[in-house]
C-alpha positions, 0 to 999 in steps of 0.5 A: 324811063331811065335817068339819062332820058330824064336828063335829056327831057329836062334839057329839052324843056329847059331849052324850050322855055329859055327860047320862048322867053327870049323870043318874047323879050325880043318881040316886046323890045321891038314893039316898044322901039316901034312905038317910041319911033312913031312918037318921036316922028309925031312930035317932029311933025308937030314941031315942023307944023308949029314952025310954019303956021299955014293952011297945010298946018291946019290940015295936018293938025286936023288929021292928027286929031282924027288919028287921036280920036280913032285911037281913043275909040279903039282903046274904048272897044278894047276895054269893052272886049276885055270886060266882056271876056273877063265876065265870060271867064267868071261865068264859065268858072261858075258853071264848071264849078257847079258841074264839077260839084254835081259830078263829084257828088254823083261819083262819091256822095259820102266822101264830101269830095264834091266840095272841090267844085266850090273852090272853082265857084268861088274863083268865078265869083271873085272874077265876076266881082272884080269885073263888076267893080271895074264898071263899064265907064271906068277908064283903064289904068293907063288912061287914068295915069296919063290923063288920056294922052 
């Protein structure tokens, strides 16, 4: 590859990187604005309900409580799935590290190259240790800091 091709490739990769991160920042901004709007509308509804205590207000409050319970259940399921995925990732790293060590030992036993696989095994052990340390009943940081709200 000539120097001009290298420069063109660099510009292409740089432009693609900037485009991806620009898209991600706009997507995050849009989702945060949507969450903010939903929260604002919810509080406006609660204010209206507080102003007019009737049977309809009780029904609205019951519906809001059901929605809160549904959101908490989704958060629990998401937390359990995240824990499962992290545990699976740690186990995969362990197996890959052991397999790599065995393969490298078979290829070059006298060079000691097989010890490279030990690094991957250690990474897998750390991942499993952090997953086990979290514990199954422990809430996420968001729920701990906001008191579950």
